[in-house]
All heavy atoms as an XYZ file, in Angstrom:
688
protein
N     101.259    -26.821    -15.539
C     101.440    -25.392    -15.462
C     100.926    -24.722    -16.737
O     100.312    -23.674    -16.670
C     102.903    -25.037    -15.219
C     103.117    -23.549    -15.084
S     104.672    -23.133    -14.335
C     105.563    -22.533    -15.728
N     101.159    -25.304    -17.877
C     100.714    -24.709    -19.140
C      99.196    -24.575    -19.164
O      98.662    -23.560    -19.587
C     101.224    -25.541    -20.339
C     100.620    -25.046    -21.633
C     102.735    -25.496    -20.410
N      98.476    -25.578    -18.666
C      97.010    -25.538    -18.660
C      96.495    -24.376    -17.828
O      95.458    -23.786    -18.142
C      96.453    -26.861    -18.141
N      97.195    -24.003    -16.768
C      96.765    -22.889    -15.924
C      96.740    -21.577    -16.706
O      95.850    -20.762    -16.523
C      97.686    -22.763    -14.710
C      97.373    -21.568    -13.849
C      96.222    -21.544    -13.076
C      98.211    -20.481    -13.822
C      95.922    -20.442    -12.291
C      97.923    -19.383    -13.032
C      96.771    -19.361    -12.263
N      97.687    -21.381    -17.593
C      97.771    -20.140    -18.359
C      97.050    -20.202    -19.700
O      96.928    -19.193    -20.383
C      99.237    -19.749    -18.584
C      99.923    -19.286    -17.331
C     100.820    -20.104    -16.676
C      99.656    -18.043    -16.802
C     101.438    -19.682    -15.516
C     100.268    -17.606    -15.651
C     101.169    -18.433    -14.999
N      96.548    -21.355    -20.084
C      95.853    -21.519    -21.361
C      94.425    -20.995    -21.246
O      93.609    -21.569    -20.529
C      95.841    -22.996    -21.752
C      95.163    -23.246    -23.080
O      94.660    -22.293    -23.706
O      95.129    -24.421    -23.497
N      94.083    -19.890    -21.938
C      92.733    -19.321    -21.817
C      91.647    -20.250    -22.353
O      90.493    -20.132    -21.973
C      92.795    -18.025    -22.628
C      94.017    -18.112    -23.452
C      94.930    -19.120    -22.828
N      92.009    -21.213    -23.192
C      91.030    -22.142    -23.729
C      90.793    -23.359    -22.854
O      89.923    -24.172    -23.141
N      91.550    -23.489    -21.776
C      91.442    -24.644    -20.885
C      91.094    -24.161    -19.488
O      91.919    -23.564    -18.809
C      92.777    -25.399    -20.871
C      92.746    -26.661    -20.026
O      91.710    -26.952    -19.400
O      93.769    -27.352    -20.003
N      89.862    -24.410    -19.045
C      89.462    -23.957    -17.715
C      89.476    -25.094    -16.693
O      88.900    -24.985    -15.620
C      88.099    -23.275    -17.753
C      86.989    -24.201    -18.216
O      87.266    -25.356    -18.577
O      85.827    -23.748    -18.211
N      90.149    -26.176    -17.002
C      90.226    -27.317    -16.092
C      91.088    -27.017    -14.866
O      90.839    -27.538    -13.788
C      90.778    -28.542    -16.820
N      92.090    -26.181    -15.014
C      92.983    -25.840    -13.897
C      92.670    -24.419    -13.458
O      92.965    -23.463    -14.160
C      94.472    -25.964    -14.316
C      95.384    -25.616    -13.144
C      94.770    -27.355    -14.825
N      92.033    -24.281    -12.288
C      91.651    -22.948    -11.806
C      92.498    -22.475    -10.638
O      92.458    -21.317    -10.280
C      90.170    -22.924    -11.389
O      89.953    -23.914    -10.379
C      89.257    -23.188    -12.576
N      93.273    -23.362    -10.051
C      94.182    -22.995     -8.968
C      95.606    -23.218     -9.468
O      95.912    -24.291     -9.984
C      93.928    -23.860     -7.720
O      92.576    -23.695     -7.316
C      94.840    -23.451     -6.580
N      96.455    -22.197     -9.340
C      97.817    -22.351     -9.865
C      98.589    -23.455     -9.148
O      98.537    -23.556     -7.929
C      98.459    -20.989     -9.619
C      97.613    -20.313     -8.632
C      96.255    -20.909     -8.702
N      99.296    -24.280     -9.896
C     100.167    -25.286     -9.270
C     101.264    -24.598     -8.457
O     101.553    -23.418     -8.674
C     100.770    -26.019    -10.472
C      99.898    -25.698    -11.634
C      99.302    -24.359    -11.349
N     101.844    -25.321     -7.547
C     102.868    -24.759     -6.656
C     104.033    -24.144     -7.414
O     104.672    -23.214     -6.922
C     103.379    -25.829     -5.698
N     104.327    -24.603     -8.620
C     105.479    -24.083     -9.360
C     105.200    -22.741    -10.035
O     106.111    -22.102    -10.533
C     105.973    -25.105    -10.406
C     104.867    -25.446    -11.405
C     106.517    -26.342     -9.752
C     105.331    -26.301    -12.574
N     103.939    -22.293    -10.055
C     103.613    -21.003    -10.666
C     104.035    -19.894     -9.699
O     103.637    -19.900     -8.534
C     102.101    -20.896    -10.982
C     101.746    -19.501    -11.464
C     101.707    -21.940    -12.009
N     104.839    -18.935    -10.144
C     105.297    -17.858     -9.255
C     104.141    -17.017     -8.734
O     103.163    -16.770     -9.445
C     106.207    -17.003    -10.147
C     106.448    -17.795    -11.376
C     105.362    -18.801    -11.492
N     104.234    -16.561     -7.486
C     103.177    -15.761     -6.856
C     102.854    -14.513     -7.659
O     101.716    -14.050     -7.666
C     103.583    -15.389     -5.434
N     103.805    -13.948     -8.378
C     103.543    -12.731     -9.139
C     102.492    -12.967    -10.219
O     101.936    -12.030    -10.769
C     104.822    -12.164     -9.733
C     105.408    -12.977    -10.857
C     106.677    -12.317    -11.410
N     107.237    -13.107    -12.466
C     108.066    -14.137    -12.299
N     108.423    -14.486    -11.086
N     108.519    -14.801    -13.335
N     102.216    -14.229    -10.529
C     101.213    -14.554    -11.538
C      99.787    -14.359    -11.035
O      98.877    -14.182    -11.822
C     101.373    -16.008    -11.993
O     102.628    -16.199    -12.573
N      99.582    -14.416     -9.731
C      98.232    -14.307     -9.192
C      98.112    -13.334     -8.022
O      97.024    -13.067     -7.540
C      97.702    -15.688     -8.770
C      98.666    -16.489     -7.949
C      99.554    -17.407     -8.404
C      98.875    -16.418     -6.546
N     100.296    -17.925     -7.372
C      99.888    -17.340     -6.218
C      98.299    -15.685     -5.524
C     100.340    -17.527     -4.925
C      98.747    -15.878     -4.231
C      99.760    -16.787     -3.938
N      99.200    -12.742     -7.601
C      99.200    -11.858     -6.442
C      99.203    -10.392     -6.872
O      99.918    -10.011     -7.787
C     100.429    -12.153     -5.583
C     100.256    -11.767     -4.160
C     101.321    -12.406     -3.302
C     101.017    -12.117     -1.854
N     101.989    -12.645     -0.958
N      98.383     -9.591     -6.211
C      98.261     -8.164     -6.523
C      99.450     -7.393     -5.943
O      99.807     -7.580     -4.780
C      96.952     -7.629     -5.922
C      96.607     -6.225     -6.321
S      95.087     -5.629     -5.559
C      93.874     -6.675     -6.304
N     100.055     -6.515     -6.745
C     101.174     -5.725     -6.236
C     100.657     -4.510     -5.452
O      99.467     -4.194     -5.471
C     102.141     -5.332     -7.347
C     101.550     -4.360     -8.353
O     100.523     -3.708     -8.083
O     102.132     -4.241     -9.445
N     101.555     -3.841     -4.754
C     101.176     -2.723     -3.878
C     100.566     -1.561     -4.644
O      99.655     -0.893     -4.148
C     102.379     -2.250     -3.065
C     102.805     -3.267     -2.008
O     101.972     -4.118     -1.625
O     103.971     -3.214     -1.577
N     101.036     -1.288     -5.849
C     100.496     -0.179     -6.638
C      99.041     -0.439     -7.019
O      98.195      0.467     -6.959
C     101.341      0.052     -7.889
N      98.727     -1.666     -7.381
C      97.340     -2.005     -7.725
C      96.464     -1.946     -6.481
O      95.333     -1.440     -6.529
C      97.263     -3.400     -8.383
O      98.118     -3.415     -9.531
C      95.845     -3.734     -8.803
N      96.964     -2.428     -5.350
C      96.201     -2.347     -4.100
C      95.898     -0.895     -3.754
O      94.785     -0.563     -3.355
C      96.963     -2.993     -2.948
C      96.852     -4.481     -2.913
C      97.562     -5.040     -1.692
C      97.627     -6.545     -1.775
N      98.392     -7.151     -0.693
N      96.879     -0.015     -3.910
C      96.670      1.410     -3.610
C      95.595      1.990     -4.512
O      94.755      2.784     -4.062
C      97.984      2.175     -3.761
N      95.590      1.601     -5.770
C      94.591      2.095     -6.718
C      93.200      1.592     -6.334
O      92.226      2.331     -6.378
C      94.947      1.654     -8.138
C      94.161      2.388     -9.165
C      94.531      3.522     -9.804
C      92.864      2.047     -9.671
N      93.537      3.909    -10.680
C      92.506      3.024    -10.612
C      91.977      1.018     -9.408
C      91.304      2.995    -11.294
C      90.763      0.987    -10.090
C      90.444      1.973    -11.017
N      93.105      0.319     -5.948
C      91.824     -0.262     -5.534
C      91.276      0.458     -4.303
O      90.072      0.708     -4.205
C      91.983     -1.778     -5.251
C      90.792     -2.332     -4.488
C      92.178     -2.549     -6.547
N      92.125      0.815     -3.380
C      91.693      1.435     -2.126
C      91.406      2.930     -2.249
O      90.683      3.490     -1.417
C      92.755      1.217     -1.048
C      93.062     -0.236     -0.696
C      94.197     -0.300      0.309
C      91.830     -0.953     -0.188
N      91.934      3.581     -3.261
C      91.811      5.038     -3.403
C      90.344      5.475     -3.428
O      89.525      4.924     -4.159
C      92.515      5.504     -4.669
N      90.041      6.457     -2.600
C      88.715      7.046     -2.589
C      87.682      6.318     -1.756
O      86.549      6.784     -1.614
N      88.044      5.175     -1.199
C      87.106      4.428     -0.359
C      87.287      4.824      1.101
O      88.389      5.182      1.528
C      87.328      2.915     -0.505
C      86.912      2.384     -1.834
N      85.594      2.212     -2.195
C      87.640      1.992     -2.900
C      85.527      1.731     -3.417
N      86.772      1.594     -3.882
N      86.195      4.740      1.874
C      86.302      5.026      3.298
C      87.041      3.881      3.999
O      87.292      2.827      3.405
C      84.922      5.278      3.916
C      83.978      4.080      3.839
O      84.445      2.919      3.845
O      82.753      4.305      3.789
N      87.424      4.114      5.254
C      88.258      3.153      5.992
C      87.590      1.783      6.113
O      88.259      0.754      5.995
C      88.589      3.704      7.372
N      86.278      1.749      6.332
C      85.573      0.479      6.467
C      85.655     -0.328      5.172
O      85.979     -1.518      5.181
C      84.111      0.712      6.846
C      83.245     -0.544      6.934
C      83.746     -1.477      8.026
C      81.794     -0.170      7.172
N      85.385      0.297      4.051
C      85.440     -0.404      2.773
C      86.863     -0.766      2.379
O      87.078     -1.801      1.744
C      84.754      0.412      1.680
C      83.252      0.226      1.722
O      82.734     -0.727      1.162
N      82.554      1.114      2.413
N      87.843      0.044      2.757
C      89.235     -0.326      2.499
C      89.584     -1.623      3.225
O      90.208     -2.514      2.649
C      90.182      0.789      2.947
C      90.159      1.995      2.040
C      91.137      3.075      2.487
O      91.733      3.003      3.551
N      91.286      4.095      1.653
N      89.139     -1.739      4.473
C      89.408     -2.958      5.247
C      88.713     -4.159      4.607
O      89.296     -5.245      4.506
C      88.960     -2.781      6.692
N      87.481     -3.967      4.161
C      86.726     -5.052      3.510
C      87.413     -5.472      2.214
O      87.560     -6.667      1.927
C      85.263     -4.626      3.262
C      84.541     -5.613      2.373
C      84.525     -4.460      4.584
N      87.849     -4.508      1.413
C      88.534     -4.814      0.156
C      89.835     -5.580      0.407
O      90.124     -6.569     -0.271
C      88.801     -3.535     -0.637
C      87.576     -2.894     -1.279
C      87.869     -1.439     -1.670
C      87.107     -3.696     -2.489
N      90.629     -5.126      1.385
C      91.880     -5.815      1.698
C      91.634     -7.230      2.190
O      92.388     -8.150      1.848
C      92.678     -5.018      2.740
C      93.358     -3.761      2.232
C      93.986     -2.987      3.390
C      94.409     -4.097      1.175
N      90.569     -7.428      2.965
C      90.239     -8.773      3.438
C      89.880     -9.680      2.253
O      90.308    -10.827      2.180
C      89.103     -8.740      4.455
C      88.829    -10.120      5.064
C      87.817    -10.111      6.196
N      86.522     -9.661      5.717
C      85.910     -8.532      6.103
N      86.491     -7.743      6.990
N      84.734     -8.213      5.626
N      89.132     -9.130      1.300
C      88.770     -9.910      0.119
C      90.007    -10.287     -0.705
O      90.108    -11.416     -1.210
C      87.789     -9.127     -0.758
C      86.417     -8.943     -0.133
C      85.534     -8.058     -0.990
O      85.169     -8.437     -2.096
N      85.211     -6.876     -0.485
N      90.946     -9.347     -0.833
C      92.191     -9.633     -1.553
C      92.965    -10.734     -0.830
O      93.423    -11.696     -1.452
C      93.069     -8.363     -1.701
C      94.452     -8.720     -2.225
C      92.402     -7.352     -2.610
N      93.088    -10.618      0.493
C      93.815    -11.627      1.275
C      93.184    -13.005      1.131
O      93.891    -14.008      0.998
C      93.871    -11.234      2.750
C      94.813    -10.084      3.031
O      95.651     -9.762      2.155
O      94.710     -9.482      4.125
N      91.849    -13.063      1.160
C      91.158    -14.357      1.022
C      91.400    -14.956     -0.366
O      91.670    -16.147     -0.495
C      89.661    -14.187      1.274
C      89.319    -13.923      2.733
C      87.868    -13.538      2.946
O      87.081    -13.495      1.966
O      87.515    -13.268      4.110
N      91.302    -14.134     -1.403
C      91.504    -14.624     -2.770
C      92.945    -15.081     -2.980
O      93.190    -16.140     -3.564
C      91.131    -13.541     -3.781
N      93.894    -14.286     -2.500
C      95.298    -14.658     -2.652
C      95.650    -15.864     -1.794
O      96.494    -16.669     -2.171
C      96.204    -13.476     -2.325
C      96.119    -12.384     -3.363
C      96.996    -11.183     -3.070
O      97.593    -11.092     -1.983
O      97.085    -10.338     -3.970
N      94.979    -15.998     -0.657
C      95.223    -17.145      0.219
C      94.839    -18.464     -0.435
O      95.423    -19.503     -0.129
N      93.877    -18.404     -1.342
C      93.470    -19.610     -2.064
C      94.008    -19.611     -3.490
O      93.612    -20.439     -4.296
C      91.940    -19.766     -2.080
O      91.350    -18.594     -2.635
C      91.402    -19.989     -0.685
N      94.872    -18.636     -3.797
C      95.550    -18.521     -5.099
C      94.581    -18.407     -6.267
O      94.800    -18.985     -7.330
C      96.494    -19.699     -5.315
C      97.566    -19.795     -4.293
C      98.308    -21.079     -4.459
N      99.717    -20.881     -4.154
C     100.658    -21.721     -4.504
N     100.386    -22.797     -5.189
N     101.899    -21.483     -4.184
N      93.516    -17.651     -6.066
C      92.557    -17.482     -7.154
C      93.145    -16.596     -8.250
O      93.599    -15.489     -7.972
C      91.271    -16.834     -6.635
C      90.393    -17.670     -5.723
C      89.211    -16.841     -5.236
C      89.925    -18.915     -6.437
N      93.124    -17.034     -9.492
C      93.625    -16.197    -10.578
C      92.586    -15.176    -11.041
O      92.934    -14.171    -11.635
C      93.938    -17.199    -11.687
C      93.022    -18.346    -11.429
C      92.841    -18.397     -9.942
N      91.308    -15.407    -10.733
C      90.231    -14.515    -11.174
C      89.195    -14.403    -10.056
O      88.740    -15.407     -9.530
C      89.568    -15.071    -12.439
C      88.497    -14.188    -12.963
N      87.167    -14.427    -12.739
C      88.556    -13.047    -13.685
C      86.447    -13.478    -13.317
N      87.273    -12.627    -13.888
N      88.868    -13.159     -9.682
C      87.870    -12.943     -8.636
C      87.348    -11.515     -8.708
O      87.852    -10.681     -9.459
C      88.451    -13.231     -7.246
C      89.689    -12.436     -6.887
C      89.598    -11.234     -6.189
C      90.959    -12.891     -7.236
C      90.733    -10.508     -5.861
C      92.094    -12.185     -6.904
C      91.973    -10.998     -6.213
O      93.089    -10.283     -5.892
N      86.305    -11.254     -7.937
C      85.704     -9.924     -7.857
C      85.853     -9.392     -6.442
O      85.713    -10.136     -5.476
C      84.217     -9.974     -8.207
C      83.950    -10.295     -9.650
C      83.779    -11.602    -10.073
C      83.868     -9.279    -10.596
C      83.545    -11.903    -11.402
C      83.629     -9.567    -11.926
C      83.466    -10.877    -12.324
O      83.232    -11.160    -13.650
N      86.138     -8.109     -6.328
C      86.126     -7.396     -5.057
C      84.882     -6.523     -5.059
O      84.607     -5.858     -6.064
C      87.363     -6.503     -4.917
C      88.720     -7.182     -5.040
C      89.825     -6.131     -5.041
C      88.924     -8.170     -3.911
N      84.140     -6.522     -3.977
C      82.936     -5.685     -3.922
C      83.071     -4.657     -2.811
O      83.761     -4.866     -1.819
C      81.674     -6.540     -3.687
O      81.814     -7.268     -2.464
C      81.457     -7.511     -4.842
N      82.403     -3.519     -3.014
C      82.404     -2.456     -2.008
C      81.007     -1.859     -1.918
O      80.209     -1.957     -2.853
C      83.457     -1.381     -2.333
C      83.333     -0.785     -3.712
C      82.538      0.338     -3.932
C      84.012     -1.330     -4.787
C      82.428      0.898     -5.196
C      83.916     -0.784     -6.056
C      83.120      0.336     -6.263
N      80.716     -1.229     -0.763
C      79.381     -0.682     -0.511
C      79.337      0.847     -0.552
O      78.266      1.415     -0.741
C      78.857     -1.169      0.844
C      78.740     -2.682      0.922
C      77.880     -3.261     -0.178
O      76.794     -2.773     -0.457
N      78.383     -4.298     -0.838
N      80.458      1.516     -0.350
C      80.437      2.979     -0.405
C      80.412      3.437     -1.868
O      80.448      2.613     -2.782
C      81.620      3.578      0.360
C      82.987      3.223     -0.216
O      83.085      2.246     -0.990
O      83.961      3.918      0.121
N      80.311      4.714     -2.090
C      80.302      5.295     -3.444
C      79.219      4.659     -4.331
O      79.401      4.467     -5.521
C      81.679      5.172     -4.110
C      82.765      5.844     -3.298
C      84.108      5.916     -3.942
N      84.436      4.870     -4.867
C      85.633      4.694     -5.391
N      86.607      5.493     -5.062
N      85.866      3.730     -6.236
N      78.106      4.288     -3.736
C      77.006      3.716     -4.502
C      77.089      2.210     -4.675
O      76.200      1.606     -5.259
N      78.142      1.587     -4.199
C      78.324      0.138     -4.333
C      78.861     -0.236     -5.694
O      78.526      0.384     -6.699
N      79.700     -1.226     -5.731
C      80.269     -1.650     -7.001
C      81.265     -2.768     -6.824
O      81.318     -3.418     -5.777
N      82.039     -2.980     -7.857
C      82.982     -4.098     -7.855
C      84.203     -3.786     -8.709
O      84.189     -2.907     -9.560
C      82.313     -5.366     -8.391
C      81.925     -5.274     -9.848
C      82.786     -5.690    -10.851
C      80.701     -4.737    -10.226
C      82.446     -5.585    -12.191
C      80.340     -4.632    -11.561
C      81.217     -5.054    -12.538
O      80.879     -4.939    -13.859
N      85.252     -4.545     -8.438
C      86.454     -4.571     -9.266
C      86.651     -6.020     -9.705
O      86.532     -6.937     -8.899
C      87.692     -4.124     -8.489
C      87.607     -2.708     -7.977
C      87.519     -2.448     -6.613
C      87.620     -1.633     -8.854
C      87.447     -1.147     -6.141
C      87.539     -0.331     -8.385
C      87.455     -0.100     -7.036
O      87.372      1.184     -6.575
N      86.959     -6.221    -10.955
C      87.275     -7.549    -11.450
C      88.792     -7.678    -11.506
O      89.471     -6.850    -12.122
C      86.683     -7.775    -12.844
C      86.924     -9.163    -13.376
C      86.297     -9.407    -14.738
O      85.785     -8.451    -15.349
O      86.354    -10.559    -15.193
N      89.315     -8.697    -10.861
C      90.761     -8.908    -10.759
C      91.122    -10.203    -11.477
O      90.470    -11.231    -11.282
C      91.208     -9.001     -9.281
C      90.691     -7.804     -8.467
C      92.722     -9.158     -9.177
C      91.195     -6.458     -8.914
N      92.160    -10.140    -12.304
C      92.643    -11.341    -12.979
C      94.164    -11.326    -12.950
O      94.784    -10.348    -13.372
C      92.127    -11.392    -14.412
C      92.375    -12.728    -15.077
C      91.577    -12.873    -16.365
O      91.945    -12.217    -17.356
O      90.589    -13.626    -16.350
N      94.732    -12.391    -12.439
C      96.188    -12.520    -12.286
C      96.786    -11.326    -11.545
O      97.855    -10.830    -11.885
C      96.873    -12.724    -13.636
C      96.400    -13.969    -14.345
C      95.652    -13.878    -15.508
C      96.681    -15.220    -13.832
C      95.200    -15.021    -16.145
C      96.229    -16.366    -14.453
C      95.495    -16.260    -15.609
O      95.038    -17.396    -16.239
N      96.069    -10.852    -10.520
C      96.553     -9.758     -9.692
C      96.433     -8.380    -10.318
O      96.864     -7.394     -9.746
N      95.837     -8.294    -11.507
C      95.691     -7.024    -12.218
C      94.222     -6.627    -12.313
O      93.344     -7.482    -12.374
C      96.277     -7.133    -13.629
C      97.743     -7.526    -13.717
C      98.121     -7.792    -15.169
C      98.616     -6.448    -13.118
N      93.971     -5.332    -12.363
C      92.620     -4.830    -12.544
C      92.179     -5.120    -13.976
O      92.797     -4.661    -14.934
C      92.607     -3.315    -12.299
C      91.253     -2.695    -12.471
S      90.135     -3.091    -11.146
C      90.982     -2.370     -9.767
N      91.112     -5.896    -14.111
C      90.598     -6.221    -15.439
C      89.393     -5.359    -15.783
O      89.160     -5.045    -16.939
C      90.220     -7.696    -15.503
C      89.721     -8.128    -16.865
C      89.443     -9.599    -16.906
C      88.936    -10.000    -18.282
N      88.598    -11.413    -18.334
N      88.628     -4.970    -14.758
C      87.450     -4.156    -15.002
C      86.836     -3.709    -13.698
O      87.271     -4.086    -12.611
N      85.819     -2.877    -13.801
C      85.108     -2.393    -12.625
C      83.712     -1.966    -13.054
O      83.440     -1.793    -14.244
C      85.864     -1.237    -11.964
O      85.915     -0.137    -12.854
N      82.847     -1.799    -12.072
C      81.507     -1.364    -12.403
C      80.716     -0.985    -11.162
O      81.163     -1.168    -10.035
N      79.543     -0.473    -11.412
C      78.608     -0.094    -10.351
C      77.594     -1.215    -10.227
O      77.184     -1.805    -11.222
C      77.927      1.244    -10.697
C      78.979      2.346    -10.773
C      76.854      1.583     -9.682
C      78.458      3.652    -11.309
N      77.183     -1.494     -8.995
C      76.234     -2.582     -8.776
C      76.967     -3.891     -8.548
O      78.092     -3.916     -8.077
N      76.308     -4.994     -8.906
C      76.882     -6.319     -8.708
C      77.593     -6.788     -9.971
O      77.178     -6.435    -11.075
C      75.789     -7.312     -8.340
C      75.146     -6.987     -7.017
C      74.117     -8.027     -6.649
C      73.512     -7.677     -5.306
N      72.569     -8.676     -4.864
N      78.631     -7.626     -9.803
C      79.326     -8.172    -10.986
C      78.361     -8.997    -11.831
O      77.486     -9.663    -11.318
C      80.419     -9.058    -10.405
C      80.495     -8.754     -8.956
C      79.215     -8.107     -8.567
N      78.570     -8.932    -13.121
C      77.721     -9.722    -14.025
C      78.416    -10.977    -14.473
O      79.559    -11.112    -14.505
C      77.300     -8.907    -15.280
C      76.306     -7.853    -14.874
C      78.491     -8.304    -15.955
C-alpha cells in the first residue's frame, strides 16, 4: 500500500484492495465541475471515461472532450490536476 502512494515509486499503478475508494474515485462535486458547460453528448462521453477509469482503479488518467474546441482534463486520485486545449501531452 505504501508503494502505491509513494511518488518516487511507479511500480504499483493499481491500488491494492485495502486502499479506500476515496483515494482514486472522483466525488460528485468534481464530476459536476468536469461536466459543466459541456453538451449532453460530451457529458455522456466524459462520464463513460470516468466509469472506465474508476472501474480499473486508475489513480491517474485523462478525460477528453470534443466540444468547446476539444481538450482534456487530467485526473489524479479522483481530483482535477490540470486541463488544456487539444490533446494531453
